[in-house]
C-alpha positions in Angstrom: 0.3 -0.2 -0.2 1.1 3.2 -1.0 2.4 5.5 2.1 1.2 8.7 3.3 2.2 11.9 1.4 5.5 12.8 2.6 6.8 16.4 3.6 10.2 18.1 3.5 10.5 18.6 7.2 9.0 15.0 7.3 12.0 13.6 5.1 14.1 15.6 8.0 12.4 14.0 10.6 12.9 9.8 9.4 16.1 10.3 7.8 18.2 12.7 9.5 16.7 13.2 13.4 16.1 16.7 12.6 14.8 19.5 11.6 17.1 22.4 10.5 16.7 25.8 12.3 16.3 27.2 8.8 13.7 25.3 6.8 11.6 27.8 6.5 13.4 30.8 6.3 12.4 33.0 3.5 15.2 31.6 0.9 12.3 28.3 1.0 13.6 25.0 1.6 16.8 23.3 -0.6 19.8 20.7 0.7 21.5 18.7 -0.8 23.6 15.3 -0.2 25.8 12.6 -1.0 24.0 9.6 -1.7 26.3 7.4 0.9 26.2 9.3 3.5 22.7 9.9 3.4 21.3 6.3 2.5 24.2 3.9 4.2 23.1 0.7 4.3 19.0 1.5 3.4 18.0 -1.6 0.9 15.1 1.1 -0.3 12.8 4.0 -0.1 8.9 3.4 0.3 7.0 4.1 -2.4 4.8 7.7 -1.5 4.4 10.8 -3.0 6.3 13.8 -1.8 5.3 17.0 -1.4 8.9 18.3 -2.8 11.0 18.1 -5.5 14.4 15.9 -5.6 16.8 15.1 -7.9 18.8 11.8 -8.1 22.1 10.8 -9.8 22.2 7.5 -9.0 24.9 5.3 -10.0 25.1 1.4 -9.8 22.7 -1.2 -10.8 18.9 0.3 -9.2 15.1 -0.2 -9.8 12.8 2.6 -10.1 8.8 2.4 -10.2 7.3 5.0 -10.5 3.2 6.0 -11.6 2.6 2.9 -13.2 6.5 1.8 -14.4 8.8 0.0 -13.8 12.3 0.5 -15.3 15.8 -1.6 -14.2 18.4 0.6 -14.9 21.3 -0.9 -15.4 24.6 2.1 -14.9 23.4 5.7 -14.1 21.3 7.5 -14.4 19.1 11.0 -13.3 16.2 10.6 -11.7 14.0 13.5 -11.3 11.0 13.3 -9.1 7.8 15.8 -8.6 5.3 15.7 -6.4 3.2 14.5 -9.0 4.2 10.7 -9.1 4.9 8.6 -6.1 7.6 6.7 -7.0 10.3 4.6 -4.8 14.5 3.9 -5.6 15.7 0.0 -5.0 19.1 0.1 -5.6 20.2 -3.7 -6.6 23.7 -3.2 -5.8 26.6 -2.6 -2.9 27.5 0.8 -3.0 26.1 4.2 -3.5 27.7 6.6 -5.4 25.4 10.0 -6.3 23.9 12.5 -5.0 20.9 14.0 -4.8 19.0 17.9 -3.8 15.7 18.2 -2.2 13.6 21.4 -2.5 9.9 22.6 -2.4 8.2 25.2 -5.0 8.2 28.5 -2.8 12.7 27.5 -3.2 12.4 28.3 -6.7 9.4 31.3 -6.8 10.0 34.4 -8.5 13.2 32.0 -10.1 11.3 31.4 -13.7 8.7 28.7 -14.8 10.3 25.1 -13.8 7.2 23.0 -13.5 6.3 24.5 -17.1 9.4 21.8 -18.7 8.0 18.7 -20.5 10.0 16.9 -17.6 7.6 17.5 -15.0 4.1 17.0 -16.5 2.9 13.6 -16.2 4.2 12.2 -19.8 8.0 13.3 -19.6 10.4 11.2 -18.7 11.8 11.4 -15.2 14.6 8.0 -15.5 17.2 9.2 -17.7 20.4 6.6 -18.3 23.6 8.3 -18.7 26.9 7.4 -20.3 29.9 7.9 -17.9 30.4 11.6 -19.3 27.1 12.5 -18.3 27.7 11.2 -15.1 30.7 13.4 -14.3 29.4 16.1 -15.8 26.1 16.3 -14.0 28.3 15.5 -10.4 30.1 18.4 -11.1 27.3 20.5 -11.1 26.8 18.9 -7.4 30.0 19.3 -6.0 29.1 22.7 -6.5 26.3 22.9 -4.6 28.2 20.8 -2.1 30.8 24.1 -2.2 28.1 26.6 -2.0 25.7 25.4 0.4 28.8 25.5 3.1 30.0 29.6 2.6 28.5 32.9 4.2 28.3 34.3 1.1 25.3 36.1 1.2 23.0 35.2 -2.1 24.4 31.2 -2.0 20.6 30.6 -3.1 21.1 32.6 -5.5 23.6 30.7 -6.9 22.1 27.4 -5.7 18.9 27.8 -7.9 20.9 28.8 -10.6 22.7 25.4 -10.4 18.5 23.7 -9.5 18.4 25.3 -13.0 21.2 23.7 -14.3 20.4 20.3 -13.2 17.2 21.1 -15.0 18.7 21.6 -18.5 20.2 19.2 -18.2 17.9 17.1 -17.7 15.9 17.7 -20.6 18.9 17.9 -23.0 19.0 14.5 -22.5 15.0 14.1 -23.1 13.3 12.1 -26.5 13.3 15.1 -28.5 9.8 14.0 -29.4 9.1 15.8 -25.7 10.9 18.4 -26.3 8.1 21.3 -27.4 7.7 22.8 -31.1 8.7 26.2 -31.6 6.3 26.7 -34.2 3.1 26.7 -31.8 1.6 30.1 -31.3 1.6 31.9 -28.1 -2.4 32.0 -27.5 -2.7 28.6 -28.1 0.3 27.7 -25.7 -1.5 29.4 -23.5 -4.7 28.0 -23.7 -3.0 24.4 -23.8 -0.8 24.5 -19.9 -4.2 26.3 -18.9 -6.0 23.0 -19.4 -2.8 20.6 -18.3 -3.1 22.4 -15.7 -6.3 22.4 -14.8 -6.3 18.9 -15.1 -3.0 18.1 -12.7 -5.1 20.1 -10.5 -7.0 16.6 -9.9 -4.5 14.4 -8.9 -3.1 12.8 -7.8 -5.8 10.5 -5.7 -4.4 10.2 -2.6 -7.5 8.6 -0.5 -10.3 7.0 -1.4 -12.6 10.4 0.2 -11.1 12.5 -2.7 -12.8 12.5 -6.2 -12.5 14.4 -9.7 -14.4 17.1 -10.2 -14.1 18.1 -14.2 -14.2 15.1 -16.8 -15.9 16.0 -20.0 -14.3 17.8 -22.8 -17.2 20.6 -22.3 -16.9 20.7 -19.0 -13.1 21.7 -19.2 -14.0 23.4 -22.1 -16.6 25.8 -19.8 -14.1 26.4 -17.0 -11.4 27.6 -19.2 -14.0 30.0 -21.3 -13.2 28.1 -24.3 -15.8 27.1 -26.5 -15.3 23.4 -26.4 -14.2 22.9 -30.9 -11.9 25.5 -30.0 -10.2 23.9 -27.3 -9.6 20.6 -29.1 -8.5 22.5 -32.1 -6.0 23.8 -30.0 -4.4 20.8 -28.3 -4.8 19.1 -30.9 -2.2 21.5 -32.3 -0.4 21.4 -29.4 -0.2 18.4 -28.2 -1.3 16.1 -31.3 -4.2 14.7 -28.9 -7.9 15.8 -29.1 -9.1 16.9 -25.5 -10.5 13.6 -24.4 -7.7 11.6 -24.9 -6.0 14.2 -23.0 -8.1 13.9 -19.7 -8.8 9.5 -20.4 -5.2 9.1 -20.8 -4.4 11.1 -17.6 -7.0 9.2 -15.3 -6.1 6.1 -16.5 -2.2 6.2 -15.9 -3.8 7.4 -12.6 -6.2 4.3 -12.6 -3.1 2.3 -13.4 -1.3 4.1 -10.1 -4.2 3.6 -8.0 -4.4 -0.7 -8.6 -0.7 -0.7 -8.4 0.1 0.4 -5.6 -3.0 0.5 -3.2 -5.9 -1.5 -1.4 -8.2 0.4 -3.2 -11.6 -2.2 -4.6 -12.4 -1.0 -8.0 -15.7 0.3 -6.9 -13.2 3.1 -4.9 -11.4 3.0 -7.5 -14.2 3.7 -10.3 -16.0 6.3 -7.7 -12.3 8.8 -7.2 -11.7 9.0 -11.2 -15.0 10.1 -11.4 -17.3 6.8 -12.7 -20.8 6.4 -11.9 -21.0 2.9 -11.7 -18.1 0.8 -11.5 -18.8 -1.4 -14.6 -18.0 1.9 -16.7 -15.3 2.5 -14.7 -14.0 -1.3 -16.1 -15.5 -0.9 -19.7 -13.0 2.0 -20.1 -10.4 0.5 -18.4 -10.2 -2.4 -20.8 -9.8 0.1 -23.9 -7.5 2.0 -22.1 -5.3 -0.6 -20.6 -5.9 -4.1 -22.6 -6.7 -5.6 -19.3 -9.2 -5.6 -16.9 -8.1 -3.8 -13.7 -8.5 -7.3 -11.7 -6.1 -9.0 -14.5 -3.9 -5.4 -14.2 -3.8 -5.8 -10.5 -2.7 -9.7 -10.6 
């Protein structure tokens, strides 16, 4: 069963045994760690959602579970985790080499719209395989973080934000080209598309069986965005290559697979959470989207 959402304060108390005195300063929340110092002999972290962002550079053989997917990485990887997607990481090799940084949305406020980048979207690629040259180049960024965070320089957090952006851009450059945004998108269409995706993602993740999505149809999304349903469909087709209904159904199916795989909730409970009036409608929807019934998928 999926654990409750872990806050950054929970992270410090559980893993480090203390809460830094400056964690709630106006600068926001940020820290950086060496992997070996942090994990010690720990075998795996629990599958859960976090309320903070985490970018991890990891060497060795590992298995990562995120959303409804499981991926085995043979050598080096960069793991970009965000609060929307639950995950856990299981090292298969004894030696744990690398580093990771954690930060909150507040830490990055006023410093660029980092959440708009494809790697932080639900369809992004949060796990990136690295060759040795990639690994060393990204490790150098973490080493600069370690040096900077220990100084008494007045503006060190601005420098650290810049280094976080460097990590993000390194990850973006490593993503498949098909995930990069088209330069030919008009600004108006891009804005409507972004507002639609924000409204869609705002309903997720489903964290308890009493939470239900409220906006489900293309018409409802168009109403909330104050545009005609046909115009919204045309814009999304232009900017994403998919219709409004396709995007909605894909996101609901993604959440359904995650809930079936990582919770012990009944199919009826999951059906209700995802806005289906009757479990039979959900079963039909899921079978069409995943080529399996919810029960068979869960086995």
